[in-house]
C-alpha positions as CSV (number, residue, x, y, z in Angstrom):
1,F,-45.7,-0.1,-18.0
2,L,-43.1,-1.2,-20.6
3,V,-39.5,0.0,-20.6
4,H,-36.2,-1.6,-21.7
5,G,-33.9,-2.8,-19.0
6,S,-30.4,-4.1,-18.3
7,E,-29.1,-5.6,-15.1
8,E,-28.0,-2.1,-13.9
9,Y,-30.6,0.4,-15.3
10,F,-33.7,1.0,-17.3
11,F,-33.4,2.7,-20.7
12,V,-35.3,3.9,-23.8
13,K,-33.8,3.5,-27.3
14,G,-34.1,5.8,-30.2
15,P,-34.5,4.7,-33.9
16,A,-31.9,2.4,-35.3
17,G,-29.2,3.9,-37.6
18,P,-26.6,6.6,-37.3
19,N,-28.8,8.8,-35.1
20,S,-29.5,6.0,-32.6
21,F,-29.3,6.8,-28.9
22,R,-30.0,5.2,-25.5
23,M,-31.3,7.2,-22.6
24,V,-30.5,5.7,-19.2
25,L,-33.3,6.0,-16.6
26,S,-33.2,5.4,-12.9
27,P,-36.1,3.7,-11.1
28,E,-37.0,7.1,-9.8
29,D,-37.1,8.4,-13.4
30,V,-39.5,5.6,-14.4
31,A,-41.7,6.2,-11.3
32,N,-41.8,10.0,-12.0
33,K,-43.0,9.3,-15.6
34,I,-45.8,7.0,-14.3
35,L,-46.8,9.6,-11.6
36,S,-46.5,12.6,-13.9
37,T,-49.3,11.3,-16.0
38,K,-51.0,9.9,-12.9
39,G,-50.8,6.7,-15.0
40,Q,-54.1,7.7,-16.7
41,A,-53.0,6.4,-20.1
42,L,-51.4,3.4,-18.4
43,G,-54.4,2.5,-16.3
44,F,-52.5,3.2,-13.0
45,N,-54.8,4.1,-10.2
46,D,-52.6,3.9,-7.1
47,G,-52.9,0.1,-7.1
48,P,-50.4,-2.6,-8.0
49,I,-48.5,-2.1,-11.2
50,R,-46.8,-4.6,-13.6
51,V,-43.5,-3.3,-15.1
52,L,-42.5,-5.2,-18.3
53,S,-38.7,-4.8,-18.4
54,C,-35.9,-7.2,-18.7
55,F,-34.1,-7.3,-15.4
56,G,-36.8,-5.0,-13.9
57,G,-36.3,-6.4,-10.4
58,D,-32.6,-6.8,-10.5
59,C,-30.1,-4.7,-8.5
60,G,-32.7,-3.1,-6.4
61,K,-34.7,-1.5,-9.3
62,G,-38.0,-3.3,-8.5
63,Q,-37.8,-2.3,-4.8
64,A,-36.8,1.3,-5.6
65,L,-39.9,1.5,-8.0
66,A,-42.2,0.2,-5.3
67,N,-40.8,2.6,-2.8
68,S,-41.1,5.6,-5.2
69,L,-44.6,4.7,-6.3
70,G,-45.9,3.6,-2.9
71,V,-47.5,0.5,-4.4
72,E,-46.8,-3.2,-5.2
73,V,-44.7,-3.6,-8.3
74,K,-44.6,-6.9,-10.1
75,T,-41.7,-7.3,-12.6
76,P,-39.3,-10.0,-13.9
77,V,-36.1,-10.7,-12.1
78,G,-33.8,-11.8,-15.0
79,D,-34.6,-11.6,-18.7
80,Y,-38.1,-12.1,-20.1
81,L,-39.5,-12.9,-23.4
82,V,-42.9,-11.6,-24.6
83,G,-44.9,-14.4,-26.1
84,G,-48.5,-15.4,-26.5
85,G,-49.8,-11.8,-26.7
86,F,-49.8,-9.0,-24.1
87,N,-52.3,-10.8,-21.8
88,N,-50.3,-14.0,-21.8
89,L,-46.7,-12.8,-21.1
90,R,-44.1,-15.5,-20.4
91,V,-40.8,-15.0,-18.6
92,G,-37.7,-16.2,-20.5
93,S,-34.9,-17.1,-18.1
94,G,-36.2,-15.0,-15.2
95,N,-39.2,-15.2,-12.8
96,W,-41.9,-12.7,-11.9
97,Q,-41.4,-11.2,-8.4
98,S,-43.5,-8.7,-6.4
99,F,-41.9,-5.8,-4.6
100,F,-43.7,-4.0,-1.8
101,P,-43.0,-0.4,-0.6
102,H,-41.1,0.1,2.6
């Protein structure tokens, strides 16, 4: 699942220009979006999920996602840089970390 992120929250951005916007999303909002579609378009089938988001694991967001989804969530802690194609993602200044539901 791909979503923008800062150290404090997830977000989606609108088009650049005078009508640009940023919608802030909580980990629960992201989990609800995944669950509302049952992840069918995302390939989610109640198994582990990879969340591609800068700072996805920072400030408790990764743990909150795992708790809300009830599955393992693997996401970067810190910033990441997509390189080498979708199947060969490389983390920039952060590291991948797994979070397990409590």
